[in-house]
C-alpha positions in Angstrom: -21.1 -9.1 27.0 -18.8 -7.2 24.6 -20.1 -3.7 23.9 -18.7 -1.6 21.0 -19.7 2.0 20.2 -18.6 4.0 17.2 -18.9 7.6 17.6 -19.6 10.3 15.0 -18.7 14.1 15.2 -21.2 16.9 14.7 -20.6 16.5 10.9 -21.5 12.9 10.9 -18.0 11.6 10.4 -16.6 8.7 12.4 -14.5 10.1 15.2 -13.7 7.2 17.6 -14.6 3.7 18.9 -14.9 2.3 22.3 -15.0 -1.4 23.1 -15.7 -2.7 26.6 -16.2 -6.2 28.3 -15.6 -9.6 27.1 -17.7 -12.5 25.8 -18.1 -14.8 28.7 -17.8 -18.5 27.7 -19.6 -21.0 29.8 -17.9 -24.3 30.4 -20.5 -26.1 28.1 -20.2 -23.5 25.3 -18.7 -24.2 21.9 -15.6 -22.4 20.6 -17.6 -20.3 18.4 -18.2 -17.8 21.3 -14.5 -17.4 21.9 -14.1 -16.7 18.3 -16.7 -13.8 18.5 -14.6 -11.9 21.0 -11.4 -12.6 19.0 -13.0 -11.5 15.8 -14.1 -8.2 17.1 -10.8 -7.7 18.8 -9.0 -8.3 15.6 -11.0 -6.0 13.7 -10.5 -3.2 16.0 -6.8 -4.0 16.3 -6.5 -4.0 12.5 -8.4 -0.5 12.3 -5.9 0.9 14.9 -2.9 -0.5 13.0 -4.3 0.9 9.7 -4.8 4.3 11.1 -1.4 4.4 12.9 0.8 2.7 10.4 -0.7 3.0 7.0 -2.5 6.5 7.0 0.0 7.7 9.9 -2.8 9.4 11.9 -1.7 10.5 15.3 -4.4 8.6 17.3 -5.3 8.8 20.9 -5.5 5.2 22.3 -6.6 4.0 25.7 -6.2 0.3 26.4 -6.8 -1.6 29.7 -7.9 -5.0 30.3 -11.4 -5.4 28.5 -11.3 -1.8 27.3 -10.1 -0.2 24.1 -10.7 3.3 22.9 -9.2 4.7 19.7 -9.8 8.5 18.7 -8.5 10.2 15.6 -8.1 14.0 15.2 -10.7 16.2 13.6 -8.6 17.3 10.8 -7.9 13.6 9.7 -11.7 12.7 9.4 -12.1 14.1 5.9 -9.3 11.8 4.6 -10.9 9.0 2.5 -8.4 6.5 4.0 -9.3 7.2 7.4 -13.0 6.9 6.7 -12.5 3.6 4.7 -10.7 2.1 7.7 -13.0 3.4 10.4 -16.2 2.5 8.2 -15.0 -1.0 7.4 -14.4 -1.6 11.0 -17.8 -0.2 12.0 -19.5 -2.4 9.3 -17.7 -5.6 10.3 -18.5 -5.2 14.0 -22.1 -4.3 13.2 -22.4 -7.6 11.3 -21.0 -9.7 14.1 -23.3 -8.0 16.6 -26.4 -8.9 14.4 -25.1 -12.5 14.2 -24.4 -12.8 17.9 -26.7 -10.4 19.7 -26.5 -12.1 23.0 -22.8 -11.7 23.1 -21.9 -8.4 21.3 -23.8 -5.1 21.5 -23.1 -2.3 18.9 -24.0 1.3 18.9 -23.5 4.2 16.7 -23.7 7.5 18.7 -22.9 11.1 18.5 -19.6 12.2 20.1 -20.2 15.4 22.2 -16.5 15.7 22.7 -15.6 15.7 19.0 
């Protein structure tokens, strides 16, 4: 199971996301399930790249096998480009989670640390 949580700060602005897990693919499964994990990963990696290289936000990244957390600083959360990138990623992951609920879980939560 792949679990993705997007976090909002106390002002309701997206502040970070966390992805954990992997879509387990049974031997008898079709390739569509491997594409689910790859799609979510690509969306989140694209968001990271957009924040880092396009908007040039100094993000905090934690990546380990099966885990990825990206957080951006509070002062950048008002930037329309940051919000556009983060919101697009959130909406895309949310849509995939609705299409494949047995493989992807999606949450939007408050970030107590933000």
